[in-house]
N, C-alpha and C positions, 0 to 999 in steps of 0.2 A: 504494500500500500504506500503510495507517495503523497506527500503533502503538497500544498500550493508552491512551496519554495523548492521543490524537487528533491527533498530528503526522502529517501525510501527506506523502509524497514521490512524485514521478512514477515510474512503473515503467519500467524499461528492458526492451527485448525480451530474452528468455532467450537467452543465448549460451553455448555450450559452450566447452571449451578450443580454442585455435587448432589448425588442422591442421598437419601436419608442414611443408608448403611455407610456410604462413603464419608458422610459427615461424622458418623460415629467413629470410624477409623481415624479421621483427622483429629477428632477430640482426644482419642487415646494418644496420638503423637504429641499433641499439645500438653497433655498431662505428663507424659514422659519428659518432655523438654523442660517443664517447670518443676520437676520433682527429682526423679532418678538421675537425669542427665547432670543436674547440679552436683550431685554426690559423686558420680562416676568420673567427672571431668569432661571437658569438651574437646578432646583430641580425637580426630578421625583420620583414617588412612586415605580417605577419598575426598574429592571435591566434586559435587556438593556432598555435604554430610549425609550419613545414612538416613537420618530422620527427614531431611529435606528431600532426598531422593524418593523415599517411600511416600511422603506426602504428595510430591509431584506425580508419582506413578498412580496413586489412588485418584487424584484429581483427573488424570488423563484417561485411565482405563477402568475406573470403578474399584470398589472395595475388593472383590474377588480376584480379578486379574492383577490389579495394581498391588494388592497385598502380597501376592505370590512373587511378583517382580521385586518388591521391596524385601521380602524375606530372603530371596536369593542373594541380594546385595548385602544384607546384614550378616548372613552366614559366610560370605566371601571376606568380610572385614575381620580378619584374624591375622596373627603374626606371620603365618605362612602364606597368606594370600598376596595378591598384587596391591599396588596403591597408585594413586594419581587421579587424573581427571576422568570421570566416568559418568556421563550424563544419562538420563532416562532415555530408553530407546524411543524412536519416533513411532514405531508400530510394534505390535506383538508378533512373535514368530508365527509363521503360517501353520506350523504343526500344533499350535496351542489349542486346546479344547477345554471347556469348563470341567469336563469329567477327567481330564488329564492335567491337573493344575501345575505339576512340576515342569511342564513344558513351557510355561510362561517365563520362567526365570533364566537368567544367564548365570549359571552356577559356578563357572570358572572365569578367570580374567582373560581368556583367549580372545574375546571380542575387542579388548582395549588396544589402541594403537601404541606401538612401542615408544613413540615420541612423547606421549602423555603419561607414561609410567614413571613412578619414582623409585621403583624397586629394580 
C-alpha cells in the first residue's frame, strides 16, 4: 500500500479480531509475561521472544494451529537448540491437518537461515 507521498509498505494479510479461544491463549501469554517471566528472567535465545512468537502465531493462525506452532518454538528454545532471528512463518505447512497437530510446528532449527543464526 502506498501513501500520497509515494512511501510504500508491504501489506499484511487482512486479519480480523482474534476468536474467543485465541483471546484466551493470548490472556495466558499475558499472565505468563507479568508473573512467571519476571521470576525466570527475560533472556531468550531467539528474536522475537518465544512469548511474542507464540502470540503472533495465535493471532495469525488461531489458538489450535498457532498454539502448536508456538509450542514447537518453545521446545526448540533449549541449550542444545539453535538461536537467532526466527520469525513466525507466513503460512502453515501444506501437510498440516487439525487431526495431525504436530505437523504445524517447525520442531528443529533447519528452517532458519545460516546468516541469522547465533549458534
